[in-house]
Chimera marker file (.cmm) of the C-alpha trace (Angstrom):
<marker_set name="trace">
<marker id="1" x="-2.511" y="-5.468" z="39.469" r="1" g="1" b="0" radius="0.5"/>
<marker id="2" x="-3.270" y="-4.911" z="36.401" r="1" g="1" b="0" radius="0.5"/>
<marker id="3" x="-5.396" y="-6.757" z="33.880" r="1" g="1" b="0" radius="0.5"/>
<marker id="4" x="-4.169" y="-8.723" z="30.576" r="1" g="1" b="0" radius="0.5"/>
<marker id="5" x="-6.723" y="-9.067" z="27.658" r="1" g="1" b="0" radius="0.5"/>
<marker id="6" x="-7.394" y="-11.977" z="26.618" r="1" g="1" b="0" radius="0.5"/>
<marker id="7" x="-6.035" y="-12.751" z="22.976" r="1" g="1" b="0" radius="0.5"/>
<marker id="8" x="-9.318" y="-11.347" z="21.194" r="1" g="1" b="0" radius="0.5"/>
<marker id="9" x="-9.711" y="-7.842" z="23.397" r="1" g="1" b="0" radius="0.5"/>
<marker id="10" x="-6.430" y="-7.572" z="22.608" r="1" g="1" b="0" radius="0.5"/>
<marker id="11" x="-7.484" y="-8.261" z="18.552" r="1" g="1" b="0" radius="0.5"/>
<marker id="12" x="-10.419" y="-6.236" z="17.758" r="1" g="1" b="0" radius="0.5"/>
<marker id="13" x="-8.297" y="-3.445" z="19.907" r="1" g="1" b="0" radius="0.5"/>
<marker id="14" x="-5.568" y="-3.298" z="17.659" r="1" g="1" b="0" radius="0.5"/>
<marker id="15" x="-8.474" y="-3.602" z="14.533" r="1" g="1" b="0" radius="0.5"/>
<marker id="16" x="-9.910" y="-0.955" z="15.912" r="1" g="1" b="0" radius="0.5"/>
<marker id="17" x="-6.646" y="1.291" z="16.720" r="1" g="1" b="0" radius="0.5"/>
<marker id="18" x="-5.290" y="0.297" z="12.731" r="1" g="1" b="0" radius="0.5"/>
<marker id="19" x="-8.873" y="0.978" z="11.311" r="1" g="1" b="0" radius="0.5"/>
<marker id="20" x="-8.420" y="5.025" z="12.449" r="1" g="1" b="0" radius="0.5"/>
<marker id="21" x="-5.346" y="5.168" z="11.175" r="1" g="1" b="0" radius="0.5"/>
<marker id="22" x="-4.873" y="7.284" z="8.463" r="1" g="1" b="0" radius="0.5"/>
<marker id="23" x="-2.207" y="5.127" z="7.395" r="1" g="1" b="0" radius="0.5"/>
<marker id="24" x="-0.979" y="3.013" z="4.669" r="1" g="1" b="0" radius="0.5"/>
<marker id="25" x="-2.348" y="-0.326" z="4.938" r="1" g="1" b="0" radius="0.5"/>
<marker id="26" x="-5.771" y="-1.900" z="5.248" r="1" g="1" b="0" radius="0.5"/>
<marker id="27" x="-4.398" y="-5.895" z="5.512" r="1" g="1" b="0" radius="0.5"/>
<marker id="28" x="-1.039" y="-4.420" z="7.182" r="1" g="1" b="0" radius="0.5"/>
<marker id="29" x="0.709" y="-7.740" z="8.612" r="1" g="1" b="0" radius="0.5"/>
<marker id="30" x="-0.299" y="-10.078" z="6.211" r="1" g="1" b="0" radius="0.5"/>
<marker id="31" x="1.340" y="-8.833" z="3.274" r="1" g="1" b="0" radius="0.5"/>
<marker id="32" x="-1.742" y="-7.166" z="1.798" r="1" g="1" b="0" radius="0.5"/>
<marker id="33" x="-1.424" y="-3.686" z="1.095" r="1" g="1" b="0" radius="0.5"/>
<marker id="34" x="-3.718" y="-1.069" z="-0.734" r="1" g="1" b="0" radius="0.5"/>
<marker id="35" x="-3.882" y="2.672" z="-0.451" r="1" g="1" b="0" radius="0.5"/>
<marker id="36" x="-5.405" y="5.935" z="-1.897" r="1" g="1" b="0" radius="0.5"/>
<marker id="37" x="-3.063" y="8.602" z="-2.819" r="1" g="1" b="0" radius="0.5"/>
<marker id="38" x="-3.119" y="12.063" z="-2.139" r="1" g="1" b="0" radius="0.5"/>
<marker id="39" x="-2.259" y="12.549" z="-6.580" r="1" g="1" b="0" radius="0.5"/>
<marker id="40" x="-3.283" y="13.721" z="-9.322" r="1" g="1" b="0" radius="0.5"/>
<marker id="41" x="-2.305" y="11.141" z="-11.626" r="1" g="1" b="0" radius="0.5"/>
<marker id="42" x="-2.570" y="7.750" z="-9.691" r="1" g="1" b="0" radius="0.5"/>
<marker id="43" x="-5.473" y="6.677" z="-7.843" r="1" g="1" b="0" radius="0.5"/>
<marker id="44" x="-4.419" y="3.683" z="-6.127" r="1" g="1" b="0" radius="0.5"/>
<marker id="45" x="-1.580" y="1.634" z="-5.299" r="1" g="1" b="0" radius="0.5"/>
<marker id="46" x="-1.784" y="-1.737" z="-3.543" r="1" g="1" b="0" radius="0.5"/>
<marker id="47" x="0.792" y="-4.658" z="-3.103" r="1" g="1" b="0" radius="0.5"/>
<marker id="48" x="1.167" y="-8.370" z="-2.380" r="1" g="1" b="0" radius="0.5"/>
<marker id="49" x="4.115" y="-9.267" z="-0.469" r="1" g="1" b="0" radius="0.5"/>
<marker id="50" x="3.998" y="-13.038" z="-1.289" r="1" g="1" b="0" radius="0.5"/>
<marker id="51" x="4.320" y="-12.118" z="-5.179" r="1" g="1" b="0" radius="0.5"/>
<marker id="52" x="6.420" y="-8.915" z="-5.527" r="1" g="1" b="0" radius="0.5"/>
<marker id="53" x="3.875" y="-7.461" z="-7.325" r="1" g="1" b="0" radius="0.5"/>
<marker id="54" x="2.930" y="-3.889" z="-7.153" r="1" g="1" b="0" radius="0.5"/>
<marker id="55" x="-0.349" y="-2.391" z="-8.364" r="1" g="1" b="0" radius="0.5"/>
<marker id="56" x="-1.397" y="0.977" z="-9.841" r="1" g="1" b="0" radius="0.5"/>
<marker id="57" x="-4.598" y="2.494" z="-11.462" r="1" g="1" b="0" radius="0.5"/>
<marker id="58" x="-4.023" y="5.564" z="-12.577" r="1" g="1" b="0" radius="0.5"/>
<marker id="59" x="-6.493" y="8.683" z="-12.710" r="1" g="1" b="0" radius="0.5"/>
<marker id="60" x="-6.705" y="9.609" z="-16.559" r="1" g="1" b="0" radius="0.5"/>
<marker id="61" x="-7.292" y="6.524" z="-18.300" r="1" g="1" b="0" radius="0.5"/>
<marker id="62" x="-8.676" y="4.769" z="-15.072" r="1" g="1" b="0" radius="0.5"/>
<marker id="63" x="-6.508" y="1.567" z="-16.133" r="1" g="1" b="0" radius="0.5"/>
<marker id="64" x="-4.587" y="-0.597" z="-13.320" r="1" g="1" b="0" radius="0.5"/>
<marker id="65" x="-1.171" y="-1.976" z="-14.558" r="1" g="1" b="0" radius="0.5"/>
<marker id="66" x="1.358" y="-4.816" z="-12.283" r="1" g="1" b="0" radius="0.5"/>
<marker id="67" x="4.748" y="-4.321" z="-12.238" r="1" g="1" b="0" radius="0.5"/>
<marker id="68" x="6.780" y="-7.472" z="-11.224" r="1" g="1" b="0" radius="0.5"/>
<marker id="69" x="9.372" y="-7.474" z="-9.280" r="1" g="1" b="0" radius="0.5"/>
<marker id="70" x="9.028" y="-4.687" z="-6.900" r="1" g="1" b="0" radius="0.5"/>
<marker id="71" x="10.280" y="-4.932" z="-3.314" r="1" g="1" b="0" radius="0.5"/>
<marker id="72" x="7.847" y="-3.316" z="-0.052" r="1" g="1" b="0" radius="0.5"/>
<marker id="73" x="10.454" y="-0.650" z="0.002" r="1" g="1" b="0" radius="0.5"/>
<marker id="74" x="8.984" y="0.483" z="-3.504" r="1" g="1" b="0" radius="0.5"/>
<marker id="75" x="5.479" y="0.634" z="-2.755" r="1" g="1" b="0" radius="0.5"/>
<marker id="76" x="6.212" y="2.141" z="0.427" r="1" g="1" b="0" radius="0.5"/>
<marker id="77" x="8.333" y="4.711" z="-1.318" r="1" g="1" b="0" radius="0.5"/>
<marker id="78" x="4.959" y="5.676" z="-3.220" r="1" g="1" b="0" radius="0.5"/>
<marker id="79" x="2.003" y="5.306" z="-1.200" r="1" g="1" b="0" radius="0.5"/>
<marker id="80" x="4.563" y="8.031" z="1.345" r="1" g="1" b="0" radius="0.5"/>
<marker id="81" x="5.870" y="10.153" z="-1.373" r="1" g="1" b="0" radius="0.5"/>
<marker id="82" x="4.338" y="13.567" z="-0.849" r="1" g="1" b="0" radius="0.5"/>
<marker id="83" x="3.527" y="13.294" z="-5.136" r="1" g="1" b="0" radius="0.5"/>
<marker id="84" x="3.264" y="9.698" z="-5.897" r="1" g="1" b="0" radius="0.5"/>
<marker id="85" x="3.227" y="10.334" z="-10.178" r="1" g="1" b="0" radius="0.5"/>
<marker id="86" x="6.472" y="11.947" z="-9.232" r="1" g="1" b="0" radius="0.5"/>
<marker id="87" x="8.076" y="8.878" z="-7.418" r="1" g="1" b="0" radius="0.5"/>
<marker id="88" x="6.349" y="6.877" z="-9.981" r="1" g="1" b="0" radius="0.5"/>
<marker id="89" x="7.997" y="8.703" z="-12.666" r="1" g="1" b="0" radius="0.5"/>
<marker id="90" x="11.453" y="8.027" z="-10.880" r="1" g="1" b="0" radius="0.5"/>
<marker id="91" x="11.386" y="4.830" z="-9.138" r="1" g="1" b="0" radius="0.5"/>
<marker id="92" x="8.499" y="2.692" z="-11.038" r="1" g="1" b="0" radius="0.5"/>
<marker id="93" x="8.103" y="3.310" z="-14.517" r="1" g="1" b="0" radius="0.5"/>
<marker id="94" x="10.916" y="1.551" z="-17.242" r="1" g="1" b="0" radius="0.5"/>
<marker id="95" x="11.790" y="-0.806" z="-13.862" r="1" g="1" b="0" radius="0.5"/>
<marker id="96" x="9.925" y="-3.010" z="-13.897" r="1" g="1" b="0" radius="0.5"/>
<marker id="97" x="8.286" y="-5.402" z="-16.170" r="1" g="1" b="0" radius="0.5"/>
<marker id="98" x="4.568" y="-4.860" z="-15.952" r="1" g="1" b="0" radius="0.5"/>
<marker id="99" x="1.307" y="-6.152" z="-17.548" r="1" g="1" b="0" radius="0.5"/>
<link id1="1" id2="2" r="1" g="1" b="0" radius="0.2"/>
<link id1="2" id2="3" r="1" g="1" b="0" radius="0.2"/>
<link id1="3" id2="4" r="1" g="1" b="0" radius="0.2"/>
<link id1="4" id2="5" r="1" g="1" b="0" radius="0.2"/>
<link id1="5" id2="6" r="1" g="1" b="0" radius="0.2"/>
<link id1="6" id2="7" r="1" g="1" b="0" radius="0.2"/>
<link id1="7" id2="8" r="1" g="1" b="0" radius="0.2"/>
<link id1="8" id2="9" r="1" g="1" b="0" radius="0.2"/>
<link id1="9" id2="10" r="1" g="1" b="0" radius="0.2"/>
<link id1="10" id2="11" r="1" g="1" b="0" radius="0.2"/>
<link id1="11" id2="12" r="1" g="1" b="0" radius="0.2"/>
<link id1="12" id2="13" r="1" g="1" b="0" radius="0.2"/>
<link id1="13" id2="14" r="1" g="1" b="0" radius="0.2"/>
<link id1="14" id2="15" r="1" g="1" b="0" radius="0.2"/>
<link id1="15" id2="16" r="1" g="1" b="0" radius="0.2"/>
<link id1="16" id2="17" r="1" g="1" b="0" radius="0.2"/>
<link id1="17" id2="18" r="1" g="1" b="0" radius="0.2"/>
<link id1="18" id2="19" r="1" g="1" b="0" radius="0.2"/>
<link id1="19" id2="20" r="1" g="1" b="0" radius="0.2"/>
<link id1="20" id2="21" r="1" g="1" b="0" radius="0.2"/>
<link id1="21" id2="22" r="1" g="1" b="0" radius="0.2"/>
<link id1="22" id2="23" r="1" g="1" b="0" radius="0.2"/>
<link id1="23" id2="24" r="1" g="1" b="0" radius="0.2"/>
<link id1="24" id2="25" r="1" g="1" b="0" radius="0.2"/>
<link id1="25" id2="26" r="1" g="1" b="0" radius="0.2"/>
<link id1="26" id2="27" r="1" g="1" b="0" radius="0.2"/>
<link id1="27" id2="28" r="1" g="1" b="0" radius="0.2"/>
<link id1="28" id2="29" r="1" g="1" b="0" radius="0.2"/>
<link id1="29" id2="30" r="1" g="1" b="0" radius="0.2"/>
<link id1="30" id2="31" r="1" g="1" b="0" radius="0.2"/>
<link id1="31" id2="32" r="1" g="1" b="0" radius="0.2"/>
<link id1="32" id2="33" r="1" g="1" b="0" radius="0.2"/>
<link id1="33" id2="34" r="1" g="1" b="0" radius="0.2"/>
<link id1="34" id2="35" r="1" g="1" b="0" radius="0.2"/>
<link id1="35" id2="36" r="1" g="1" b="0" radius="0.2"/>
<link id1="36" id2="37" r="1" g="1" b="0" radius="0.2"/>
<link id1="37" id2="38" r="1" g="1" b="0" radius="0.2"/>
<link id1="38" id2="39" r="1" g="1" b="0" radius="0.2"/>
<link id1="39" id2="40" r="1" g="1" b="0" radius="0.2"/>
<link id1="40" id2="41" r="1" g="1" b="0" radius="0.2"/>
<link id1="41" id2="42" r="1" g="1" b="0" radius="0.2"/>
<link id1="42" id2="43" r="1" g="1" b="0" radius="0.2"/>
<link id1="43" id2="44" r="1" g="1" b="0" radius="0.2"/>
<link id1="44" id2="45" r="1" g="1" b="0" radius="0.2"/>
<link id1="45" id2="46" r="1" g="1" b="0" radius="0.2"/>
<link id1="46" id2="47" r="1" g="1" b="0" radius="0.2"/>
<link id1="47" id2="48" r="1" g="1" b="0" radius="0.2"/>
<link id1="48" id2="49" r="1" g="1" b="0" radius="0.2"/>
<link id1="49" id2="50" r="1" g="1" b="0" radius="0.2"/>
<link id1="50" id2="51" r="1" g="1" b="0" radius="0.2"/>
<link id1="51" id2="52" r="1" g="1" b="0" radius="0.2"/>
<link id1="52" id2="53" r="1" g="1" b="0" radius="0.2"/>
<link id1="53" id2="54" r="1" g="1" b="0" radius="0.2"/>
<link id1="54" id2="55" r="1" g="1" b="0" radius="0.2"/>
<link id1="55" id2="56" r="1" g="1" b="0" radius="0.2"/>
<link id1="56" id2="57" r="1" g="1" b="0" radius="0.2"/>
<link id1="57" id2="58" r="1" g="1" b="0" radius="0.2"/>
<link id1="58" id2="59" r="1" g="1" b="0" radius="0.2"/>
<link id1="59" id2="60" r="1" g="1" b="0" radius="0.2"/>
<link id1="60" id2="61" r="1" g="1" b="0" radius="0.2"/>
<link id1="61" id2="62" r="1" g="1" b="0" radius="0.2"/>
<link id1="62" id2="63" r="1" g="1" b="0" radius="0.2"/>
<link id1="63" id2="64" r="1" g="1" b="0" radius="0.2"/>
<link id1="64" id2="65" r="1" g="1" b="0" radius="0.2"/>
<link id1="65" id2="66" r="1" g="1" b="0" radius="0.2"/>
<link id1="66" id2="67" r="1" g="1" b="0" radius="0.2"/>
<link id1="67" id2="68" r="1" g="1" b="0" radius="0.2"/>
<link id1="68" id2="69" r="1" g="1" b="0" radius="0.2"/>
<link id1="69" id2="70" r="1" g="1" b="0" radius="0.2"/>
<link id1="70" id2="71" r="1" g="1" b="0" radius="0.2"/>
<link id1="71" id2="72" r="1" g="1" b="0" radius="0.2"/>
<link id1="72" id2="73" r="1" g="1" b="0" radius="0.2"/>
<link id1="73" id2="74" r="1" g="1" b="0" radius="0.2"/>
<link id1="74" id2="75" r="1" g="1" b="0" radius="0.2"/>
<link id1="75" id2="76" r="1" g="1" b="0" radius="0.2"/>
<link id1="76" id2="77" r="1" g="1" b="0" radius="0.2"/>
<link id1="77" id2="78" r="1" g="1" b="0" radius="0.2"/>
<link id1="78" id2="79" r="1" g="1" b="0" radius="0.2"/>
<link id1="79" id2="80" r="1" g="1" b="0" radius="0.2"/>
<link id1="80" id2="81" r="1" g="1" b="0" radius="0.2"/>
<link id1="81" id2="82" r="1" g="1" b="0" radius="0.2"/>
<link id1="82" id2="83" r="1" g="1" b="0" radius="0.2"/>
<link id1="83" id2="84" r="1" g="1" b="0" radius="0.2"/>
<link id1="84" id2="85" r="1" g="1" b="0" radius="0.2"/>
<link id1="85" id2="86" r="1" g="1" b="0" radius="0.2"/>
<link id1="86" id2="87" r="1" g="1" b="0" radius="0.2"/>
<link id1="87" id2="88" r="1" g="1" b="0" radius="0.2"/>
<link id1="88" id2="89" r="1" g="1" b="0" radius="0.2"/>
<link id1="89" id2="90" r="1" g="1" b="0" radius="0.2"/>
<link id1="90" id2="91" r="1" g="1" b="0" radius="0.2"/>
<link id1="91" id2="92" r="1" g="1" b="0" radius="0.2"/>
<link id1="92" id2="93" r="1" g="1" b="0" radius="0.2"/>
<link id1="93" id2="94" r="1" g="1" b="0" radius="0.2"/>
<link id1="94" id2="95" r="1" g="1" b="0" radius="0.2"/>
<link id1="95" id2="96" r="1" g="1" b="0" radius="0.2"/>
<link id1="96" id2="97" r="1" g="1" b="0" radius="0.2"/>
<link id1="97" id2="98" r="1" g="1" b="0" radius="0.2"/>
<link id1="98" id2="99" r="1" g="1" b="0" radius="0.2"/>
</marker_set>
């Protein structure tokens, strides 16, 4: 019979597995996401499910902007795009309120 690991052991293994991924979210499952992207225009993107805010830090200016009322799928789109800058221009710029 297979041994079932205790909850703390299972959570620890899950945390290690997530840390080893070359994936999007640092805190996946908790509604807060953040990652660096491979882009000549964008440094990092972040997302808060609770607030539906998308945060983007741009490389050239070093400025960080927060976009409001953004659905999670838009964060996923920009973070997974082959060109995050193009995705930003086509799907985020001039579509969401920002500060």
